TIVOTOR-169276 format. One record per residue (C-alpha): residue number from 1; x, y, z. Coordinates in steps of 0.2 Angstrom, whole numbers. Layout:
<recs>
+-----+-------+-------+-------+
: num :  east : north :    up :
+-----+-------+-------+-------+
: NUM :     X :     Y :     Z :
...
+-----+-------+-------+-------+
</recs>
This chain:
<recs>
+-----+-------+-------+-------+
: num :  east : north :    up :
+-----+-------+-------+-------+
:   1 :     0 :     0 :     0 :
:   2 :    14 :    12 :     4 :
:   3 :    22 :     9 :   -13 :
:   4 :     6 :    12 :   -22 :
:   5 :     4 :    29 :   -12 :
:   6 :    21 :    34 :   -17 :
:   7 :    18 :    29 :   -35 :
:   8 :     2 :    39 :   -36 :
:   9 :    11 :    54 :   -27 :
:  10 :    24 :    55 :   -41 :
:  11 :    11 :    58 :   -54 :
:  12 :     9 :    76 :   -59 :
:  13 :    -9 :    84 :   -59 :
:  14 :   -10 :    86 :   -78 :
:  15 :    -2 :    69 :   -82 :
:  16 :   -15 :    61 :   -71 :
:  17 :   -29 :    70 :   -81 :
:  18 :   -22 :    65 :   -98 :
:  19 :   -18 :    47 :   -93 :
:  20 :   -36 :    45 :   -88 :
:  21 :   -44 :    52 :  -104 :
:  22 :   -45 :    35 :  -114 :
:  23 :   -47 :    23 :  -100 :
:  24 :   -65 :    22 :   -92 :
:  25 :   -58 :    13 :   -77 :
:  26 :   -44 :    26 :   -74 :
:  27 :   -57 :    40 :   -76 :
:  28 :   -68 :    33 :   -62 :
:  29 :   -53 :    28 :   -51 :
:  30 :   -46 :    46 :   -52 :
:  31 :   -62 :    54 :   -48 :
:  32 :   -56 :    61 :   -31 :
:  33 :   -39 :    66 :   -36 :
:  34 :   -41 :    84 :   -41 :
:  35 :   -45 :    98 :   -29 :
:  36 :   -57 :   113 :   -33 :
:  37 :   -42 :   123 :   -39 :
:  38 :   -37 :   110 :   -51 :
:  39 :   -55 :   107 :   -57 :
:  40 :   -56 :   126 :   -61 :
:  41 :   -39 :   124 :   -71 :
:  42 :   -46 :   109 :   -80 :
:  43 :   -62 :   118 :   -85 :
:  44 :   -52 :   133 :   -91 :
:  45 :   -41 :   121 :  -101 :
:  46 :   -56 :   112 :  -109 :
:  47 :   -64 :   129 :  -113 :
:  48 :   -48 :   135 :  -121 :
:  49 :   -46 :   120 :  -132 :
:  50 :   -64 :   124 :  -139 :
:  51 :   -59 :   142 :  -142 :
:  52 :   -43 :   138 :  -152 :
:  53 :   -52 :   136 :  -169 :
:  54 :   -59 :   153 :  -168 :
:  55 :   -44 :   165 :  -171 :
:  56 :   -37 :   152 :  -183 :
:  57 :   -53 :   154 :  -193 :
:  58 :   -55 :   173 :  -193 :
:  59 :   -37 :   175 :  -197 :
:  60 :   -38 :   165 :  -213 :
:  61 :   -54 :   174 :  -219 :
:  62 :   -53 :   187 :  -233 :
:  63 :   -71 :   194 :  -231 :
:  64 :   -84 :   194 :  -219 :
:  65 :  -104 :   193 :  -218 :
:  66 :  -107 :   211 :  -214 :
:  67 :  -126 :   210 :  -216 :
:  68 :  -131 :   203 :  -198 :
:  69 :  -121 :   217 :  -189 :
:  70 :  -123 :   232 :  -201 :
:  71 :  -137 :   228 :  -213 :
:  72 :  -139 :   246 :  -219 :
:  73 :  -121 :   248 :  -223 :
:  74 :  -121 :   231 :  -232 :
:  75 :  -135 :   236 :  -242 :
:  76 :  -127 :   253 :  -247 :
:  77 :  -111 :   244 :  -252 :
:  78 :  -121 :   231 :  -263 :
:  79 :  -132 :   244 :  -271 :
:  80 :  -132 :   247 :  -290 :
:  81 :  -128 :   265 :  -287 :
:  82 :  -112 :   260 :  -278 :
:  83 :  -107 :   248 :  -291 :
:  84 :  -109 :   261 :  -305 :
:  85 :   -99 :   274 :  -295 :
:  86 :   -84 :   262 :  -291 :
:  87 :   -84 :   255 :  -309 :
:  88 :   -82 :   273 :  -316 :
:  89 :   -70 :   278 :  -303 :
:  90 :   -51 :   279 :  -307 :
:  91 :   -43 :   267 :  -295 :
:  92 :   -25 :   261 :  -295 :
:  93 :   -11 :   258 :  -282 :
:  94 :   -24 :   255 :  -268 :
:  95 :   -31 :   272 :  -270 :
:  96 :   -44 :   282 :  -280 :
:  97 :   -38 :   297 :  -290 :
:  98 :   -46 :   313 :  -294 :
:  99 :   -59 :   311 :  -280 :
: 100 :   -72 :   325 :  -278 :
: 101 :   -87 :   326 :  -267 :
: 102 :  -101 :   314 :  -273 :
: 103 :  -117 :   307 :  -265 :
: 104 :  -119 :   290 :  -271 :
: 105 :  -135 :   285 :  -262 :
: 106 :  -145 :   294 :  -248 :
: 107 :  -160 :   290 :  -238 :
: 108 :  -167 :   298 :  -222 :
: 109 :  -156 :   287 :  -211 :
: 110 :  -142 :   282 :  -223 :
: 111 :  -129 :   290 :  -234 :
: 112 :  -114 :   284 :  -245 :
: 113 :  -102 :   294 :  -256 :
: 114 :   -85 :   301 :  -259 :
: 115 :   -79 :   315 :  -248 :
: 116 :   -96 :   318 :  -239 :
: 117 :   -97 :   334 :  -230 :
: 118 :  -103 :   337 :  -212 :
: 119 :  -120 :   342 :  -219 :
: 120 :  -122 :   326 :  -230 :
: 121 :  -119 :   316 :  -215 :
: 122 :  -129 :   326 :  -202 :
: 123 :  -143 :   316 :  -194 :
: 124 :  -138 :   300 :  -203 :
: 125 :  -137 :   284 :  -193 :
: 126 :  -127 :   274 :  -206 :
: 127 :  -113 :   282 :  -216 :
: 128 :  -101 :   275 :  -229 :
: 129 :   -89 :   289 :  -233 :
: 130 :   -76 :   285 :  -246 :
: 131 :   -59 :   295 :  -248 :
: 132 :   -44 :   294 :  -259 :
: 133 :   -34 :   281 :  -249 :
: 134 :   -46 :   276 :  -235 :
: 135 :   -65 :   275 :  -231 :
: 136 :   -75 :   276 :  -215 :
: 137 :   -90 :   267 :  -209 :
: 138 :  -102 :   274 :  -196 :
: 139 :  -115 :   262 :  -189 :
: 140 :  -122 :   255 :  -173 :
: 141 :  -115 :   270 :  -164 :
: 142 :   -97 :   267 :  -169 :
: 143 :   -85 :   273 :  -182 :
: 144 :   -73 :   261 :  -191 :
: 145 :   -59 :   266 :  -202 :
: 146 :   -52 :   255 :  -216 :
: 147 :   -39 :   256 :  -231 :
: 148 :   -43 :   249 :  -248 :
: 149 :   -36 :   231 :  -250 :
: 150 :   -40 :   226 :  -268 :
: 151 :   -42 :   207 :  -266 :
: 152 :   -58 :   209 :  -276 :
: 153 :   -60 :   221 :  -291 :
: 154 :   -71 :   236 :  -287 :
: 155 :   -76 :   237 :  -305 :
: 156 :   -84 :   220 :  -305 :
: 157 :   -89 :   218 :  -287 :
: 158 :   -90 :   234 :  -277 :
: 159 :   -99 :   226 :  -262 :
: 160 :   -85 :   213 :  -261 :
: 161 :   -71 :   226 :  -263 :
: 162 :   -78 :   237 :  -249 :
: 163 :   -82 :   223 :  -237 :
: 164 :   -66 :   213 :  -239 :
: 165 :   -56 :   230 :  -237 :
: 166 :   -66 :   234 :  -221 :
: 167 :   -63 :   216 :  -215 :
: 168 :   -44 :   216 :  -218 :
: 169 :   -42 :   232 :  -210 :
: 170 :   -52 :   227 :  -194 :
: 171 :   -47 :   209 :  -194 :
: 172 :   -39 :   209 :  -177 :
: 173 :   -53 :   219 :  -169 :
: 174 :   -66 :   207 :  -177 :
: 175 :   -57 :   192 :  -172 :
: 176 :   -56 :   197 :  -153 :
: 177 :   -74 :   202 :  -153 :
: 178 :   -79 :   185 :  -160 :
: 179 :   -67 :   176 :  -148 :
: 180 :   -76 :   185 :  -134 :
: 181 :   -94 :   182 :  -140 :
: 182 :   -92 :   164 :  -145 :
: 183 :   -81 :   161 :  -130 :
: 184 :   -95 :   166 :  -118 :
: 185 :  -107 :   154 :  -127 :
: 186 :   -94 :   140 :  -125 :
: 187 :   -91 :   144 :  -107 :
: 188 :  -110 :   144 :  -104 :
: 189 :  -112 :   127 :  -113 :
: 190 :   -97 :   119 :  -104 :
: 191 :  -104 :   125 :   -87 :
: 192 :  -121 :   117 :   -91 :
: 193 :  -113 :   101 :   -98 :
: 194 :  -101 :    99 :   -83 :
: 195 :  -114 :   103 :   -69 :
: 196 :  -128 :    94 :   -78 :
: 197 :  -118 :    78 :   -79 :
: 198 :  -111 :    80 :   -62 :
: 199 :  -128 :    83 :   -54 :
: 200 :  -135 :    67 :   -60 :
: 201 :  -120 :    57 :   -55 :
: 202 :  -121 :    65 :   -38 :
: 203 :  -139 :    61 :   -36 :
: 204 :  -136 :    43 :   -39 :
: 205 :  -126 :    41 :   -23 :
: 206 :  -142 :    43 :   -13 :
: 207 :  -149 :    26 :   -19 :
: 208 :  -132 :    19 :   -18 :
: 209 :  -132 :    16 :   -37 :
: 210 :  -114 :    22 :   -38 :
: 211 :   -99 :    24 :   -27 :
: 212 :   -98 :    43 :   -30 :
: 213 :   -97 :    50 :   -13 :
: 214 :   -98 :    69 :   -15 :
: 215 :  -101 :    83 :   -28 :
: 216 :   -82 :    86 :   -31 :
: 217 :   -80 :    68 :   -37 :
: 218 :   -95 :    70 :   -48 :
: 219 :   -87 :    86 :   -56 :
: 220 :   -70 :    78 :   -58 :
: 221 :   -77 :    63 :   -67 :
: 222 :   -88 :    74 :   -78 :
: 223 :   -73 :    84 :   -83 :
: 224 :   -63 :    69 :   -87 :
: 225 :   -77 :    62 :   -97 :
: 226 :   -79 :    78 :  -107 :
: 227 :   -60 :    78 :  -112 :
: 228 :   -61 :    67 :  -127 :
: 229 :   -76 :    77 :  -134 :
: 230 :   -67 :    94 :  -132 :
: 231 :   -51 :    88 :  -141 :
: 232 :   -61 :    80 :  -155 :
: 233 :   -72 :    96 :  -157 :
: 234 :   -56 :   106 :  -157 :
: 235 :   -49 :    95 :  -172 :
: 236 :   -65 :    96 :  -182 :
: 237 :   -66 :   115 :  -179 :
: 238 :   -48 :   118 :  -186 :
: 239 :   -54 :   108 :  -201 :
: 240 :   -71 :   116 :  -203 :
: 241 :   -76 :   130 :  -191 :
: 242 :   -93 :   130 :  -185 :
: 243 :   -96 :   133 :  -166 :
: 244 :  -113 :   124 :  -167 :
: 245 :  -105 :   108 :  -174 :
: 246 :   -91 :   110 :  -161 :
: 247 :  -103 :   110 :  -147 :
: 248 :  -114 :    96 :  -154 :
: 249 :   -98 :    85 :  -156 :
: 250 :   -93 :    89 :  -138 :
: 251 :  -111 :    85 :  -131 :
: 252 :  -113 :    69 :  -141 :
: 253 :   -96 :    63 :  -137 :
: 254 :   -99 :    66 :  -118 :
: 255 :  -115 :    56 :  -119 :
: 256 :  -106 :    41 :  -127 :
: 257 :   -91 :    42 :  -115 :
: 258 :  -103 :    42 :  -100 :
: 259 :  -111 :    26 :  -107 :
: 260 :   -93 :    19 :  -110 :
: 261 :   -88 :    23 :   -92 :
: 262 :  -104 :    15 :   -85 :
: 263 :  -102 :    -1 :   -95 :
: 264 :   -84 :    -3 :   -89 :
: 265 :   -86 :     2 :   -71 :
: 266 :  -105 :     3 :   -67 :
: 267 :   -99 :    18 :   -58 :
: 268 :   -93 :     7 :   -43 :
: 269 :   -76 :     4 :   -36 :
: 270 :   -76 :   -15 :   -35 :
: 271 :   -77 :   -15 :   -55 :
: 272 :   -61 :    -5 :   -56 :
: 273 :   -45 :   -13 :   -59 :
: 274 :   -33 :    -3 :   -48 :
: 275 :   -17 :   -11 :   -57 :
: 276 :    -8 :     3 :   -66 :
: 277 :   -20 :    16 :   -62 :
: 278 :   -12 :    34 :   -63 :
+-----+-------+-------+-------+
</recs>
């Protein structure tokens, strides 16, 4: 017994966790090995794993779907008037030449054009103001500056030209915003998954169905069972990013791993082979 305790004491905290991921017996045997601080670290790690595909995805993009966030600006950029104006404009070396004041499209709330005056923009909620070397977008109470990045020809696709230029100029800001937004969603879902699984495991102790003794053990076990799904979701997300698919893969994998651990251990210590357990 002393030799076994010495062996277990030499196993570092993260090694014990990773050594348990693909062994249902080790998962169950190690359910009491992590304290609350280590549990928090494990939760943050599994959440961070799910977040990794987000910056990779947005860093590789050349354009952005502007419509859900700034529909009026997107509509002005895609208008026939904008296409005609940019097709006729003299553009080379990432800038427009011989630029004069020109109102391209205007409504009560929106205006787009070249070198717009303060009077042109007064009272407008959405503004797309083009200058020789850059342009500004005003919408949702904010102003975004951008430089022209001619990945798409303005003569054939004015909308694509403006949106891609805006995205390339604001890629870092957009990436951070999406990381925070989607990160909050992933944190929320992970909290529900871990605490949901742990709660039902914890309830089973009252009927002596399992040998789980307290809520901390239930949370430990839930985190270990969620590990495979989180890693698999990360890999899928790096190949084809979709946060909905990531969360679905994580949830389904967790359900299968719960079943796998139950079939191998029945959530009871007598069914666990302690030989070689980390």
